[in-house]
N, C-alpha and C positions, 0 to 999 in steps of 0.2 A: 447347320444346327450344332451348337456346342453341347457337350454332355459334361456333367460334373463328375469328378472322380472323388472317391472316398479317401484318397491318400492325404495324410496330414502334411503340411508344409515342412520342409527340412529347416531346422534351426541350428545354426552353429554358434557356439559360445566362444568368444575370444577372451583372452586374459585381459583384464583392465590394464591400461597403461599406468606405469608408475608415475606418481606426481613429480613434476619437474622440481628441481632444486630451487628453493626460494633465494632471491637476492637478499643481501643484508637489509635493504630498505623494506622489502616486502615482509621479511621476518619481523622487523621492528614494528611495522604497521599492524601485523597480526597480533603481536603481543600487546600493543596499545589497545586494540579493539577488545581483546579478552579482558584486559585490566579495567577498561571502562565499563564493560558489561558486569564484571564482578563488583565494581564500586557501586553501580546502580542497585545490584541485589543487596549489598550491604546497607545502603541507605533505606531501601524498602523494608529490610528486616528491623530497622530501628523504629519505624513508624507503626503505630497500633493499627490493627486490621480495620477498625471502623473509620479511622482517618483515611486510610487508603480507599475504602469503598466510597466514602463521602466526597473525597477529592476527585475520584474517577467520575462520579455522578455530576459533580460541578463542571468538570471539563466537557462532558457530553451536553449538558444544558447550555453552556456557553457556545458550543459549536452549533447547536440547534438555533440559538438566538441569532448568530451571524448568518446562518443559512436562511432563516426567515427574512432578515434584513436585506440580504442580497437578492433573494427571489422577489420580494416586494419592489425593490428598486428596479430590477429588470422588468417587471410587469409594468411599472410606471413609465419606464423609458419606451417600451414597446407601444403602450397606449398613446404616448405623446407622439411617437413616430407615425402611428396610424392616423391620428388627427391631423398631423402636418402634411401627410402625403397628398400630393396634388393628383387630382383625377386626370388620367392621361387621355380620356375619351373626349375631352372638351376641345 
């Protein structure tokens, strides 16, 4: 039979490893990623808040429309496969 001890586990903290030096290509890619993100923020700042909220709602509605279309198509395919399935007991 095992007994539980009240001693807490020993935790050792290690110093985090220093980040590796970036290659010139990695550094370029990182700068481009940051520049793209900032450009996106600048474009959003130019648009009025109502436009942003309405365009976001429009995208969500379009996604829901495509989701309904795909789901209904899959349901029709499954139903057609069920009808076409040959009874294996014959």
